[in-house]
N, C-alpha and C positions, 0 to 999 in steps of 0.2 A: 504494500500500500504506500503510495507516494502522497505527500502533502506539501502545500506551499502557502505562503502568506500573500495576500493581495488586498487592495483597497476595495471598498464596496462599489466605487464608481468606475473601476477599470473594466472595460468591456472584454478584455482579452484573458484567455486562460493561461496562467503562468506555467502550467505543466505542458500544454499543447502548443502554445503560441508565444514562447518566451521572448523572442526578439520584439514583437509588437507590444507585448505586455510590458517589457522593460522600458521601451521608448516612451510609452504612455506614462509609466510610473516616474521616470526621470523628468520628462517635460513638465509634468504637473507638480514637481518639487517634493515628491514623497520619499524617494531613495529607500524604498522598503528593504532592499537587499542589505544596505548599509545598516539600517535599523536592526534588522534581524541579526546581523553579524555582531553588533554591539551587545545584544541581549543574550545570545547563545554562547554558553561557555564550552566551546569545542576546543580540542587540543590534538596535536599530533601524537600525544601519549595515550589517547583513548582509541579504542577499536572503532571501526567504521560503524558498527551497530550502536555503540555508546554515543558517538557523535550524532548519528541520526536521531537517537532518542532525545538528546539534548536540544537539537534543532526543533523537534516536535514540541518539546516542553516550552521552548522560547516562543514559538508560534502561538501556542495556547495562552501564554502569559500576555503577549502583545494584544491578542484578540480580547482577552478578559479586561485589560486595562483601557482599551480603545475600541469598544464594540460598535460605535457609530462610524468608525473610519476603516477598520480592518476586519477581514474575515479569513477563514481557513478554507482552502480548496483541497479536497481529498479525492483521489482516484484509486 
């Protein structure tokens, strides 16, 4: 199962249309990837599974703190 962070107004799917999604995100000043990178406590010392779990946790935290701006996409 893959998940991603997006804004509620972004019409593009970050999992299927990343380039279009990213352009919309940056042009509108969100920088969601940078925000996620600041919140997720990933590390080269963690396994890939542990890092994916941490990214998932960070996405959930961001959505919880900003529910009117961000949402989680799951496929």
